[in-house]
Backbone as ProteinMPNN parsed JSONL, in Angstrom:
{"seq_chain_A": "MELSAIVEALLFATQEPLPLSQMAAAVKETAKDIQEAANDPSEVPAYIEPLLSVDELSIREAIDALIAHYERDGRAFTLAERPHGWRLCAKSDYAEWCRSLFPGKKVQRLSQPALETLAIIAYRQPITKAGIEAVRGVSVDAMVQQLVDKGLIKIEGRAELPGKPLLYGTTDAFLDHFAVKNLDELPNSQELRRVKLPSAPEEHSSPIPEEKQLSLEPQPQSSDSD", "coords_chain_A": {"N_chain_A": [[24.8, 5.863, -10.054], [23.013, 2.622, -9.403], [19.935, 2.089, -9.436], [18.6, -0.248, -7.939], [21.53, -0.582, -6.044], [20.15, 1.714, -4.537], [17.62, 0.779, -3.912], [18.472, -2.0, -2.513], [19.681, -0.349, -0.127], [17.321, 1.104, 1.118], [15.706, -1.229, 1.84], [17.478, -1.982, 3.473], [17.837, -0.554, 5.539], [15.681, -0.552, 7.105], [13.606, -2.27, 9.346], [10.867, -2.743, 9.059], [8.567, -3.804, 6.443], [8.455, -2.633, 3.563], [6.528, -1.123, 0.706], [6.204, -1.146, -2.51], [5.461, 1.558, -3.352], [5.789, 3.231, -1.627], [8.7, 2.946, -1.662], [9.379, 3.552, -4.018], [8.15, 6.407, -4.308], [10.18, 7.359, -2.179], [12.634, 6.949, -3.88], [11.963, 9.209, -6.064], [11.392, 11.805, -4.623], [13.873, 11.991, -3.747], [15.569, 12.3, -5.295], [14.451, 14.543, -6.898], [14.971, 16.282, -4.49], [17.49, 17.04, -5.178], [18.129, 17.566, -7.338], [17.036, 19.913, -7.04], [18.169, 21.297, -5.38], [21.085, 22.134, -6.63], [23.313, 24.567, -8.035], [23.902, 24.727, -10.379], [22.492, 23.484, -13.234], [24.056, 21.723, -14.219], [25.944, 20.678, -12.585], [24.139, 18.485, -11.531], [24.457, 15.212, -10.867], [24.362, 12.484, -13.673], [22.753, 10.221, -13.375], [20.983, 11.291, -11.653], [18.592, 11.995, -13.038], [17.368, 9.505, -14.742], [16.161, 8.438, -12.389], [13.874, 10.64, -11.835], [11.585, 9.722, -12.67], [11.501, 7.299, -11.456], [9.308, 4.315, -11.209], [6.43, 2.144, -9.642], [6.987, -0.409, -11.043], [9.567, -0.612, -12.267], [11.047, 0.023, -9.369], [10.119, -2.767, -8.662], [11.445, -4.718, -10.534], [13.827, -3.483, -9.724], [14.047, -4.778, -7.598], [14.091, -7.814, -8.433], [16.349, -7.869, -9.615], [17.922, -8.009, -7.412], [17.408, -10.116, -5.946], [17.73, -12.166, -7.54], [20.783, -12.054, -8.323], [21.822, -12.074, -5.455], [21.329, -14.896, -5.225], [22.996, -15.679, -7.031], [25.315, -14.993, -5.989], [24.939, -17.113, -3.638], [24.001, -16.368, -1.107], [23.015, -15.799, 2.485], [21.164, -14.584, 2.465], [17.368, -13.043, 1.304], [15.036, -11.339, -0.461], [11.525, -11.322, 0.364], [8.666, -10.608, -0.323], [5.895, -9.513, 1.656], [2.645, -9.12, 3.754], [2.435, -6.549, 3.933], [4.475, -5.216, 2.423], [8.087, -5.254, 0.847], [10.815, -6.882, 2.24], [13.945, -7.465, 3.796], [15.363, -10.508, 4.2], [16.662, -13.578, 6.495], [17.405, -16.695, 4.546], [15.991, -19.699, 4.776], [17.229, -21.599, 5.394], [18.92, -20.875, 7.263], [17.598, -20.157, 9.657], [17.665, -21.305, 12.232], [20.52, -20.521, 13.62], [20.192, -17.738, 13.551], [17.828, -17.673, 15.395], [18.871, -18.241, 17.374], [19.699, -15.568, 19.029], [18.062, -14.685, 19.566], [17.124, -15.838, 22.049], [14.763, -15.523, 23.975], [12.532, -15.379, 22.487], [10.787, -17.808, 21.22], [9.918, -20.307, 18.912], [6.403, -20.468, 17.676], [5.147, -22.66, 18.146], [2.145, -25.117, 17.162], [-0.334, -27.033, 18.254], [-1.652, -30.108, 16.745], [-4.611, -29.969, 16.799], [-4.927, -27.095, 17.29], [-4.032, -26.25, 14.982], [-5.448, -27.281, 13.217], [-8.221, -25.878, 13.656], [-6.846, -23.405, 13.295], [-6.841, -23.365, 10.836], [-9.393, -24.218, 9.009], [-10.595, -21.807, 9.876], [-8.877, -19.907, 8.413], [-9.338, -20.6, 5.997], [-12.167, -20.484, 5.783], [-13.07, -17.691, 6.563], [-14.96, -14.385, 7.503], [-15.604, -16.367, 10.286], [-17.679, -17.799, 12.802], [-17.534, -18.899, 16.378], [-19.362, -21.1, 16.446], [-19.455, -22.463, 14.098], [-16.919, -22.936, 13.648], [-16.812, -25.361, 15.051], [-18.702, -26.93, 14.274], [-17.547, -28.217, 11.872], [-15.209, -29.232, 13.188], [-16.391, -30.748, 15.062], [-15.827, -30.711, 18.185], [-15.897, -28.599, 21.136], [-14.24, -25.44, 20.619], [-13.519, -23.471, 22.098], [-11.343, -23.349, 24.122], [-8.858, -23.977, 21.679], [-9.367, -21.536, 20.223], [-8.983, -19.194, 21.949], [-6.026, -19.742, 22.625], [-5.534, -19.16, 19.838], [-6.129, -16.126, 19.426], [-4.583, -15.448, 21.529], [-1.75, -15.804, 20.607], [-1.745, -14.175, 18.491], [-2.555, -15.037, 16.113], [-5.123, -14.902, 14.916], [-7.874, -12.81, 15.061], [-10.457, -10.824, 16.383], [-12.96, -10.073, 13.909], [-15.244, -8.707, 13.608], [-19.007, -8.95, 14.48], [-21.704, -11.463, 13.493], [-24.533, -11.714, 11.361], [-26.471, -12.809, 12.976], [-28.772, -15.031, 15.44], [-28.249, -13.571, 18.926], [-25.529, -12.081, 17.857], [-23.044, -13.366, 17.297], [-19.79, -13.851, 17.863], [-16.959, -13.04, 14.779], [-14.268, -14.409, 13.507], [-11.428, -14.042, 12.052], [-8.131, -14.424, 10.63], [-4.743, -13.094, 11.494], [-2.074, -10.581, 9.983], [0.353, -11.616, 11.314], [-0.099, -13.974, 10.972], [0.097, -14.239, 8.235], [2.624, -14.047, 8.144], [3.78, -16.018, 9.609], [3.095, -18.426, 7.935], [4.294, -17.063, 6.077], [3.384, -16.011, 3.675], [2.12, -13.772, 1.525], [-0.583, -13.082, 1.05], [-4.211, -14.656, 1.319], [-4.887, -15.699, -0.948], [-2.555, -17.424, -1.511], [-2.524, -19.187, 0.219], [-2.299, -22.919, 0.581], [-3.864, -24.616, -2.406], [-6.045, -22.785, -2.156], [-8.197, -21.852, -3.422], [-10.131, -24.124, -3.956], [-10.155, -25.318, -1.703], [-11.597, -23.154, -0.164], [-13.666, -23.991, -2.192], [-15.282, -26.474, -1.026], [-17.816, -28.503, 0.503], [-18.969, -27.973, 4.085], [-19.79, -29.047, 6.739], [-22.94, -27.069, 8.619], [-23.105, -24.715, 11.41], [-25.968, -24.767, 13.403], [-27.412, -22.649, 14.029], [-26.855, -21.134, 11.417], [-29.091, -21.589, 10.202], [-28.967, -23.885, 8.15], [-28.861, -27.307, 6.979], [-27.172, -29.836, 8.231], [-24.308, -30.978, 6.318], [-22.191, -33.603, 5.169], [-18.804, -33.471, 5.375], [-16.586, -33.024, 2.998], [-13.792, -32.697, 2.732], [-10.963, -32.711, 3.984], [-9.956, -29.637, 5.544], [-6.643, -27.961, 5.376], [-3.512, -26.853, 5.953], [-1.241, -28.129, 4.831], [0.605, -28.419, 1.747], [-1.41, -29.712, -1.138], [-1.841, -32.216, -3.338], [-1.815, -31.782, -6.816], [-4.95, -30.835, -8.483], [-6.469, -33.324, -11.187], [-8.635, -32.809, -12.787], [-10.032, -31.399, -15.334], [-11.693, -28.588, -15.665]], "CA_chain_A": [[24.47, 4.684, -8.802], [22.408, 1.902, -9.809], [18.297, 1.643, -8.904], [19.071, -1.607, -7.333], [21.837, -0.488, -5.057], [19.263, 2.624, -3.438], [16.639, -0.104, -2.962], [18.525, -2.487, -1.519], [20.199, 0.305, 1.191], [16.399, 1.49, 1.623], [15.412, -2.028, 2.345], [18.224, -2.306, 4.584], [17.227, 0.654, 6.644], [14.409, -0.564, 8.391], [13.154, -3.721, 9.822], [9.701, -2.352, 8.736], [8.066, -4.327, 5.315], [8.485, -1.482, 2.564], [5.545, -1.282, -0.111], [6.992, -0.458, -3.832], [4.998, 2.762, -3.776], [6.797, 3.921, -0.554], [9.864, 2.702, -2.045], [9.283, 4.696, -5.704], [8.445, 7.568, -3.57], [11.548, 8.043, -1.341], [13.848, 7.818, -4.595], [11.819, 10.075, -6.737], [11.722, 13.047, -4.211], [15.613, 12.104, -3.104], [16.089, 12.437, -6.72], [14.675, 15.589, -6.752], [15.378, 17.249, -4.167], [19.423, 16.457, -5.209], [18.368, 18.328, -8.64], [16.705, 21.05, -6.556], [19.899, 21.517, -4.757], [22.06, 22.292, -7.58], [23.61, 25.715, -8.233], [23.895, 24.618, -11.387], [22.133, 22.008, -13.878], [25.602, 21.031, -14.898], [26.181, 20.237, -11.224], [23.64, 17.143, -11.157], [24.781, 13.905, -11.576], [23.934, 12.242, -14.328], [22.067, 9.354, -13.041], [19.553, 11.547, -10.928], [17.362, 12.41, -14.537], [16.263, 8.35, -14.672], [15.759, 8.465, -10.808], [12.874, 11.44, -11.33], [10.337, 9.031, -13.487], [11.194, 6.02, -11.286], [7.543, 3.747, -10.842], [6.559, 0.641, -8.715], [7.509, -1.658, -12.168], [10.933, 0.063, -12.162], [11.236, -0.583, -7.932], [10.369, -4.666, -8.916], [12.619, -5.463, -11.808], [15.202, -3.801, -8.839], [13.815, -6.287, -6.733], [13.809, -9.128, -8.837], [17.865, -8.473, -10.097], [18.758, -8.153, -6.48], [17.201, -11.698, -5.686], [19.129, -12.976, -8.627], [22.188, -11.654, -7.477], [21.812, -13.19, -3.864], [20.918, -16.62, -5.333], [23.902, -16.697, -7.865], [26.28, -15.348, -4.965], [24.739, -18.026, -2.513], [24.215, -15.133, 0.032], [22.391, -16.316, 3.225], [19.696, -13.325, 3.086], [16.969, -12.753, 0.456], [14.259, -10.408, -0.625], [10.618, -11.403, 0.457], [7.397, -10.129, -0.252], [5.224, -10.062, 3.114], [1.478, -8.718, 3.846], [2.593, -4.53, 3.954], [6.013, -4.793, 1.735], [9.062, -6.359, 0.9], [11.853, -6.738, 3.403], [14.918, -8.395, 3.585], [15.445, -11.903, 5.579], [17.522, -14.689, 6.094], [16.957, -17.676, 4.255], [14.883, -20.516, 6.056], [18.444, -22.646, 5.939], [19.729, -20.106, 8.684], [16.398, -19.91, 10.764], [17.798, -21.581, 13.79], [21.362, -19.741, 13.741], [19.567, -16.593, 13.888], [16.755, -17.576, 16.254], [20.054, -18.58, 19.08], [19.908, -14.4, 19.177], [17.065, -14.146, 20.474], [16.574, -16.729, 23.146], [13.178, -15.279, 24.568], [11.633, -15.337, 21.216], [10.956, -19.115, 21.012], [9.029, -20.492, 17.536], [5.231, -21.013, 17.978], [4.359, -24.182, 17.881], [0.861, -25.608, 17.073], [-0.621, -28.606, 18.415], [-2.667, -30.201, 15.884], [-6.085, -29.218, 17.176], [-5.123, -25.462, 17.029], [-3.537, -26.434, 13.328], [-7.088, -28.06, 12.385], [-9.066, -24.658, 13.918], [-6.275, -22.557, 12.552], [-7.179, -23.912, 8.981], [-10.929, -23.737, 8.927], [-10.421, -20.276, 9.974], [-8.184, -19.437, 7.347], [-10.026, -21.095, 4.299], [-13.466, -19.986, 5.461], [-13.142, -16.377, 7.571], [-14.808, -14.499, 8.536], [-16.418, -17.671, 10.747], [-17.963, -18.089, 14.241], [-17.045, -20.604, 16.705], [-19.786, -22.304, 16.108], [-19.552, -22.585, 12.76], [-15.852, -24.34, 13.144], [-17.249, -26.408, 15.564], [-19.828, -27.435, 13.278], [-16.759, -28.983, 11.264], [-14.407, -30.211, 13.937], [-17.176, -31.529, 16.257], [-15.592, -30.535, 19.48], [-15.782, -27.466, 21.364], [-12.751, -24.987, 20.246], [-13.209, -22.558, 23.287], [-9.94, -23.377, 24.065], [-8.134, -23.531, 20.76], [-9.737, -20.257, 19.511], [-8.284, -18.533, 22.506], [-5.224, -19.856, 22.356], [-4.817, -18.455, 18.858], [-5.993, -14.937, 19.652], [-3.159, -14.823, 22.289], [-0.694, -16.225, 19.893], [-1.853, -13.368, 17.861], [-2.304, -15.403, 14.583], [-6.234, -14.922, 14.686], [-8.717, -12.093, 15.456], [-11.995, -10.971, 15.97], [-13.29, -9.605, 12.923], [-16.799, -8.051, 13.802], [-19.91, -10.127, 14.847], [-22.161, -12.302, 12.543], [-25.831, -11.071, 11.568], [-27.189, -13.912, 13.691], [-29.077, -14.921, 17.024], [-27.128, -13.514, 19.401], [-24.888, -12.022, 17.188], [-22.0, -14.066, 17.631], [-17.962, -12.921, 17.213], [-16.512, -13.554, 14.121], [-13.005, -15.046, 13.777], [-10.341, -14.194, 10.858], [-6.451, -14.25, 10.11], [-4.154, -11.765, 11.179], [-1.09, -10.351, 9.068], [1.428, -12.394, 11.675], [-0.926, -15.427, 10.533], [0.84, -14.798, 6.804], [3.929, -13.952, 8.017], [4.067, -17.389, 10.418], [3.301, -19.276, 7.222], [5.647, -17.032, 4.566], [2.191, -15.811, 2.538], [1.914, -12.543, 1.486], [-1.938, -13.169, 1.19], [-4.582, -15.462, 1.909], [-4.796, -16.487, -2.342], [-1.183, -17.944, -1.625], [-2.373, -20.881, 1.145], [-2.129, -24.304, -0.351], [-5.256, -24.921, -2.784], [-6.896, -21.753, -1.691], [-9.705, -21.422, -4.547], [-10.511, -25.186, -3.98], [-10.601, -25.479, -0.469], [-12.996, -22.848, -0.203], [-15.343, -23.899, -2.479], [-15.57, -27.385, -0.198], [-18.961, -27.954, 1.11], [-18.919, -27.774, 4.984], [-21.087, -28.71, 8.342], [-22.921, -25.731, 9.215], [-23.567, -24.935, 12.8], [-27.45, -25.247, 13.906], [-27.431, -21.066, 13.944], [-26.947, -20.48, 10.462], [-30.424, -22.291, 9.533], [-28.954, -24.679, 7.41], [-29.047, -28.443, 7.014], [-25.41, -30.394, 8.045], [-23.641, -31.388, 4.879], [-20.765, -34.132, 5.26], [-17.916, -33.219, 5.245], [-16.102, -33.815, 1.725], [-12.687, -32.852, 2.356], [-10.398, -31.849, 5.206], [-9.087, -28.356, 5.442], [-5.626, -28.14, 5.753], [-2.603, -25.818, 5.753], [-0.223, -28.567, 4.089], [0.486, -28.516, 0.305], [-2.244, -30.701, -1.335], [-1.233, -33.008, -4.999], [-2.723, -30.969, -7.867], [-6.38, -31.789, -9.136], [-6.45, -33.982, -12.748], [-9.67, -31.89, -13.674], [-10.069, -30.628, -16.619], [-12.801, -28.123, -15.528]], "C_chain_A": [[23.106, 4.106, -9.532], [20.426, 2.122, -8.707], [18.451, 0.947, -7.782], [20.175, -1.365, -6.209], [20.701, 0.399, -4.113], [18.168, 1.638, -2.906], [17.333, -0.95, -2.136], [19.25, -1.643, -0.334], [18.712, 0.899, 1.726], [15.609, 0.294, 2.36], [16.315, -2.736, 3.997], [18.734, -1.128, 5.934], [16.833, 0.526, 7.587], [14.07, -1.764, 8.273], [11.892, -3.433, 9.253], [9.539, -3.275, 6.695], [8.257, -3.216, 4.499], [7.697, -1.883, 1.237], [6.583, -0.466, -1.019], [6.645, 0.969, -3.998], [5.576, 3.355, -2.475], [8.529, 3.716, -0.899], [10.112, 3.863, -3.339], [9.095, 5.96, -5.332], [9.474, 8.536, -3.122], [12.53, 8.03, -2.474], [13.394, 8.813, -5.557], [12.033, 11.51, -5.852], [13.0, 13.006, -3.565], [16.164, 12.998, -4.427], [15.565, 14.308, -6.758], [14.914, 17.008, -6.296], [17.002, 17.608, -4.41], [19.46, 17.585, -6.425], [18.154, 19.589, -8.23], [17.872, 22.266, -5.972], [20.892, 22.282, -5.364], [22.401, 23.47, -7.803], [23.221, 25.993, -9.487], [23.435, 23.69, -12.402], [23.439, 21.405, -14.3], [26.071, 20.046, -13.839], [25.565, 18.356, -11.229], [24.044, 16.35, -11.727], [23.876, 13.021, -12.698], [23.077, 11.065, -14.075], [21.058, 9.71, -12.199], [18.326, 11.678, -12.179], [16.264, 11.074, -14.37], [15.597, 8.501, -13.317], [14.306, 9.413, -10.873], [11.889, 10.581, -11.679], [10.452, 7.473, -12.958], [9.39, 5.376, -10.959], [8.022, 2.732, -9.894], [7.14, -0.578, -9.978], [8.993, -1.386, -12.09], [11.609, -0.614, -10.904], [11.178, -2.282, -8.255], [11.079, -5.027, -9.545], [14.003, -5.163, -10.583], [15.276, -4.394, -8.208], [14.729, -7.367, -7.205], [15.635, -9.156, -9.692], [18.559, -8.389, -8.543], [18.598, -9.344, -5.957], [18.083, -12.226, -6.492], [20.373, -13.003, -8.338], [22.511, -12.146, -6.357], [22.221, -14.674, -4.206], [22.59, -16.416, -6.304], [25.495, -16.402, -6.978], [26.358, -16.312, -3.719], [25.089, -17.235, -1.23], [23.122, -15.87, 0.94], [20.839, -15.568, 3.297], [18.965, -13.422, 1.391], [15.701, -11.74, 0.662], [12.729, -11.168, -0.338], [9.885, -10.559, 0.25], [6.539, -10.49, 0.988], [3.719, -8.828, 2.337], [2.069, -6.649, 3.09], [3.684, -4.478, 2.823], [6.997, -6.055, 1.406], [9.918, -5.787, 2.293], [13.237, -7.759, 2.965], [15.449, -9.248, 4.71], [16.164, -13.065, 5.276], [16.765, -15.768, 5.504], [16.408, -18.472, 5.169], [16.35, -21.396, 6.631], [19.044, -22.424, 7.401], [19.119, -19.955, 9.505], [17.464, -19.776, 12.051], [19.327, -21.145, 14.586], [20.948, -18.411, 14.211], [18.514, -16.419, 14.877], [17.877, -17.605, 17.628], [20.335, -16.882, 19.322], [19.04, -13.998, 19.664], [16.372, -15.5, 21.3], [15.354, -16.529, 23.463], [12.407, -15.3, 24.092], [11.622, -16.975, 20.996], [9.561, -19.409, 19.765], [7.695, -20.703, 18.215], [4.888, -22.25, 17.371], [3.054, -24.832, 18.333], [0.682, -27.095, 17.056], [-1.443, -28.798, 17.16], [-4.042, -30.219, 15.726], [-6.097, -27.753, 16.665], [-4.797, -25.601, 15.578], [-4.852, -26.597, 12.605], [-7.776, -26.465, 12.279], [-8.663, -23.911, 13.318], [-6.879, -22.692, 10.983], [-8.627, -23.616, 8.263], [-11.075, -22.109, 8.974], [-10.187, -19.338, 9.109], [-8.801, -19.327, 6.035], [-11.802, -20.602, 4.45], [-14.039, -18.786, 6.671], [-13.997, -15.718, 6.571], [-15.621, -16.292, 9.289], [-16.632, -17.202, 12.438], [-17.471, -19.063, 15.006], [-17.494, -21.696, 16.842], [-19.752, -23.212, 14.89], [-18.368, -23.925, 12.493], [-16.075, -25.305, 14.266], [-18.049, -27.244, 15.226], [-18.888, -28.541, 12.727], [-15.778, -29.633, 11.875], [-14.9, -31.032, 15.035], [-16.882, -31.545, 17.736], [-15.798, -29.125, 19.52], [-14.11, -26.931, 21.117], [-12.93, -23.542, 20.949], [-11.663, -22.075, 23.474], [-8.694, -22.543, 22.912], [-8.214, -21.951, 20.557], [-8.907, -18.755, 20.673], [-6.577, -18.319, 22.426], [-4.653, -19.006, 21.077], [-4.79, -16.833, 18.552], [-4.796, -14.815, 20.406], [-2.086, -15.047, 21.862], [-0.848, -15.013, 18.571], [-2.163, -13.826, 16.553], [-4.152, -15.26, 14.319], [-7.138, -13.358, 15.41], [-10.195, -11.54, 15.275], [-12.418, -9.706, 15.117], [-14.464, -8.617, 12.963], [-17.694, -9.238, 14.452], [-21.117, -10.517, 13.582], [-23.673, -11.677, 12.575], [-26.531, -12.057, 11.727], [-27.791, -13.968, 15.105], [-28.145, -14.284, 17.622], [-25.64, -12.67, 19.003], [-23.403, -12.498, 17.592], [-20.721, -13.695, 17.125], [-17.928, -13.818, 16.028], [-15.246, -13.559, 14.047], [-12.136, -14.55, 12.268], [-9.122, -14.25, 11.142], [-6.062, -13.207, 10.237], [-3.09, -11.692, 10.237], [0.14, -11.303, 10.162], [1.208, -14.144, 11.789], [0.194, -15.585, 9.593], [1.632, -14.934, 7.188], [4.638, -15.549, 8.863], [4.283, -18.607, 9.137], [4.087, -18.692, 5.758], [4.471, -17.133, 3.43], [2.418, -14.435, 2.655], [0.097, -11.832, 1.346], [-2.367, -14.714, 1.393], [-4.817, -16.437, 0.448], [-3.423, -17.641, -2.04], [-1.37, -19.098, -0.381], [-2.569, -21.744, -0.042], [-3.528, -24.646, -1.196], [-6.332, -23.789, -2.035], [-8.446, -21.925, -2.592], [-10.449, -22.716, -4.161], [-10.898, -25.388, -2.956], [-11.782, -24.125, 0.149], [-14.088, -22.78, -0.7], [-15.831, -25.831, -1.506], [-16.467, -27.354, 0.746], [-18.745, -29.043, 2.769], [-20.068, -28.525, 6.021], [-21.236, -27.546, 8.686], [-23.605, -25.734, 10.602], [-25.298, -24.427, 12.549], [-28.511, -23.338, 13.431], [-27.438, -20.648, 12.598], [-27.865, -21.199, 9.434], [-29.983, -23.21, 8.138], [-28.677, -26.367, 7.534], [-27.334, -28.763, 7.307], [-25.189, -31.321, 6.724], [-22.561, -32.311, 5.158], [-19.935, -33.555, 5.34], [-16.865, -33.603, 3.901], [-14.51, -33.811, 1.873], [-11.882, -32.428, 3.85], [-9.627, -30.873, 4.982], [-7.648, -28.556, 6.139], [-4.919, -27.204, 5.167], [-1.237, -26.508, 4.953], [-0.771, -28.328, 2.421], [-0.547, -29.807, -0.298], [-1.653, -31.219, -3.02], [-2.279, -31.928, -5.692], [-3.509, -31.846, -7.929], [-5.857, -32.143, -10.562], [-7.442, -33.554, -13.259], [-9.289, -31.159, -14.315], [-10.979, -29.401, -16.788], [-11.854, -26.721, -14.976]], "O_chain_A": [[22.287, 4.826, -10.104], [20.159, 2.243, -7.511], [18.44, 1.496, -6.68], [19.851, -1.976, -5.192], [20.345, -0.1, -3.045], [17.826, 1.621, -1.724], [17.014, -0.869, -0.95], [19.46, -2.383, 0.628], [18.794, 1.247, 2.903], [14.921, 0.577, 3.341], [16.025, -3.446, 4.959], [19.603, -1.036, 6.802], [17.131, 1.016, 8.676], [14.183, -2.374, 7.21], [11.746, -4.448, 8.572], [10.478, -3.197, 5.902], [8.114, -2.361, 5.373], [8.096, -2.88, 0.635], [7.401, 0.396, -0.699], [7.381, 1.662, -4.701], [5.854, 4.513, -2.785], [9.409, 4.369, -0.338], [10.929, 4.782, -3.408], [9.783, 6.801, -5.911], [9.697, 9.722, -3.361], [13.384, 8.913, -2.393], [14.327, 9.446, -6.051], [12.807, 12.337, -6.335], [13.29, 13.943, -2.821], [16.894, 13.987, -4.497], [16.415, 15.19, -6.633], [15.021, 18.109, -6.837], [17.57, 18.469, -3.739], [20.413, 18.345, -6.592], [18.803, 20.494, -8.754], [18.178, 23.449, -6.118], [21.554, 23.071, -4.688], [21.278, 23.972, -7.845], [22.537, 26.942, -9.87], [24.273, 22.79, -12.459], [23.393, 20.288, -14.814], [26.483, 18.907, -14.06], [26.235, 17.343, -11.025], [24.15, 16.389, -12.953], [22.666, 12.933, -12.492], [22.419, 10.976, -15.112], [20.228, 8.866, -11.86], [17.162, 11.364, -11.928], [15.068, 11.128, -14.082], [14.382, 8.701, -13.294], [13.477, 9.072, -10.03], [11.02, 10.614, -10.807], [9.884, 6.54, -13.527], [8.48, 6.085, -10.528], [9.137, 2.436, -9.462], [7.71, -1.594, -9.58], [9.599, -2.388, -11.712], [12.452, -1.504, -11.017], [12.183, -2.969, -8.075], [11.633, -6.022, -9.076], [14.906, -5.974, -10.379], [16.372, -4.851, -7.883], [15.763, -7.766, -6.67], [16.09, -10.169, -10.223], [19.746, -8.706, -8.47], [19.601, -9.821, -5.427], [19.148, -12.714, -6.116], [20.987, -14.045, -8.109], [23.601, -12.71, -6.268], [23.082, -15.394, -3.7], [23.365, -17.333, -6.031], [26.501, -17.104, -7.087], [27.323, -16.422, -2.961], [26.083, -17.356, -0.514], [22.299, -16.551, 0.329], [19.811, -15.858, 3.908], [19.644, -13.748, 0.417], [15.379, -11.371, 1.791], [12.723, -12.009, -1.237], [10.286, -9.453, 0.61], [6.462, -11.667, 1.338], [3.625, -8.165, 1.304], [1.948, -5.998, 2.052], [3.669, -3.389, 2.25], [6.851, -7.265, 1.578], [9.783, -4.808, 3.027], [13.366, -8.548, 2.028], [15.855, -8.875, 5.81], [16.321, -13.533, 4.148], [15.581, -15.895, 5.817], [16.292, -18.08, 6.33], [16.576, -21.751, 7.788], [19.443, -23.19, 8.278], [19.724, -19.552, 10.499], [17.919, -18.792, 12.636], [19.467, -21.308, 15.799], [21.388, -18.004, 15.285], [18.21, -15.29, 15.262], [17.649, -17.039, 18.697], [21.398, -16.755, 19.929], [19.072, -12.923, 20.264], [15.26, -15.98, 21.084], [14.639, -17.502, 23.22], [11.321, -15.268, 24.671], [12.675, -17.391, 20.513], [8.482, -18.817, 19.787], [7.765, -21.129, 19.368], [4.439, -22.596, 16.279], [2.798, -25.083, 19.511], [1.156, -27.996, 16.364], [-1.894, -27.826, 16.555], [-4.601, -30.453, 14.655], [-6.922, -27.261, 15.895], [-5.499, -24.864, 14.887], [-5.167, -26.06, 11.543], [-7.89, -25.874, 11.205], [-9.452, -23.328, 12.574], [-7.294, -21.775, 10.274], [-8.858, -22.962, 7.246], [-11.627, -21.402, 8.131], [-10.819, -18.302, 8.902], [-8.825, -18.392, 5.234], [-12.54, -20.411, 3.484], [-15.019, -18.884, 7.409], [-14.056, -15.996, 5.373], [-16.073, -17.16, 8.542], [-15.905, -16.455, 13.093], [-16.982, -20.065, 14.485], [-16.981, -22.779, 17.123], [-19.985, -24.418, 14.811], [-18.414, -24.989, 11.874], [-15.235, -26.206, 14.27], [-18.164, -28.316, 15.822], [-19.197, -29.709, 12.963], [-15.329, -30.624, 11.3], [-14.241, -31.777, 15.761], [-17.539, -32.257, 18.496], [-15.887, -28.414, 18.52], [-13.089, -27.594, 21.299], [-12.503, -22.538, 20.378], [-11.041, -21.054, 23.183], [-8.05, -21.495, 22.961], [-7.234, -21.223, 20.716], [-8.446, -17.69, 20.262], [-5.964, -17.266, 22.249], [-3.628, -18.327, 21.133], [-3.97, -16.253, 17.841], [-3.928, -14.067, 19.955], [-1.155, -14.604, 22.535], [0.018, -15.046, 17.697], [-2.047, -12.949, 15.696], [-4.418, -15.661, 13.186], [-6.686, -13.015, 16.503], [-10.931, -11.74, 14.309], [-12.269, -8.549, 15.508], [-14.436, -7.68, 12.166], [-17.198, -10.284, 14.869], [-21.3, -9.638, 12.74], [-24.079, -11.178, 13.624], [-27.283, -12.399, 10.815], [-27.446, -13.127, 15.934], [-27.06, -14.275, 17.041], [-24.725, -12.653, 19.826], [-22.723, -11.743, 18.287], [-20.604, -13.242, 15.986], [-18.489, -14.912, 15.956], [-14.785, -12.556, 14.593], [-12.685, -15.06, 11.291], [-8.996, -14.052, 12.35], [-6.495, -12.255, 9.587], [-2.995, -12.694, 9.528], [1.013, -11.745, 9.415], [1.832, -15.074, 12.299], [1.055, -16.461, 9.687], [2.057, -16.058, 6.924], [5.766, -15.999, 8.667], [5.177, -19.453, 9.144], [4.397, -19.341, 4.758], [4.458, -17.969, 2.527], [2.844, -13.914, 3.686], [-0.319, -10.681, 1.473], [-1.624, -15.682, 1.557], [-4.92, -17.66, 0.545], [-3.559, -18.769, -2.514], [-0.419, -19.818, -0.075], [-2.875, -21.465, -1.201], [-4.422, -25.009, -0.431], [-7.335, -24.153, -1.422], [-9.571, -22.101, -2.125], [-11.64, -22.461, -3.982], [-12.087, -25.703, -2.902], [-12.721, -24.414, 0.891], [-15.102, -22.163, -0.372], [-17.024, -26.118, -1.606], [-16.372, -26.593, 1.709], [-18.499, -30.248, 2.812], [-21.265, -28.353, 5.79], [-20.304, -26.818, 9.029], [-24.475, -26.542, 10.927], [-25.674, -23.791, 11.564], [-29.575, -23.036, 12.891], [-28.111, -19.627, 12.454], [-27.615, -21.395, 8.244], [-30.709, -23.166, 7.145], [-28.08, -26.571, 8.591], [-26.423, -28.131, 6.773], [-25.924, -32.223, 6.322], [-21.623, -31.607, 5.531], [-20.404, -32.421, 5.448], [-16.357, -34.72, 4.001], [-13.864, -34.692, 1.306], [-12.492, -31.781, 4.701], [-8.624, -31.032, 4.286], [-7.483, -29.157, 7.201], [-5.291, -26.655, 4.129], [-0.332, -25.797, 4.513], [-1.902, -28.147, 1.969], [-0.349, -30.913, 0.204], [-1.062, -30.407, -3.733], [-3.274, -31.412, -5.182], [-3.386, -33.048, -7.695], [-4.988, -31.463, -11.107], [-7.451, -33.805, -14.464], [-8.398, -30.33, -14.129], [-11.146, -29.038, -17.952], [-12.427, -25.694, -14.612]]}, "name": "protein", "num_of_chains": 1, "seq": "MELSAIVEALLFATQEPLPLSQMAAAVKETAKDIQEAANDPSEVPAYIEPLLSVDELSIREAIDALIAHYERDGRAFTLAERPHGWRLCAKSDYAEWCRSLFPGKKVQRLSQPALETLAIIAYRQPITKAGIEAVRGVSVDAMVQQLVDKGLIKIEGRAELPGKPLLYGTTDAFLDHFAVKNLDELPNSQELRRVKLPSAPEEHSSPIPEEKQLSLEPQPQSSDSD"}
């Protein structure tokens, strides 16, 4: 029995993302149980021995092998890494067909103002409403509430500023929505986090002209050699 087949079965058995550590533990524990249940060592299947020492690297290699196998066969699904682990999922080409099975669950379509607000939060979190408004130049109360209701952002705490304003950050649902496993996979993440933006008066810093529009859309690669 190949490790890749076992990993495939584990991922098929649950709809929740599985981390490498959990899959490795499941394989080793099961192999150990099979070994200990045998009345005679000769009764233990030969494939059990290597499974007793499976680690996260072995699981990742098995996942890579499965992905390559699915690609070669032209399968409609693949394996994708999400914030809390790996899962089987349909390819984007088949999203509309799969969505027809769940007519009550509509795709979250965000307006341009909502996307702009979300981009500022994503790249500069945790951030206050005043901080967002300093960049956008308009009130964002409605946009922030809409994003909270959609589960794309959440309250992270309170800022150490007068009035203790709320701080906002993105959620795991945000990562799923944009198909990234962490914030570092956002387009031009490191570059856009360094862009100087206007600050809210409460943050005691002079307004600085915005140098670049924050966006969740992929940007052209910089030609700088720095």
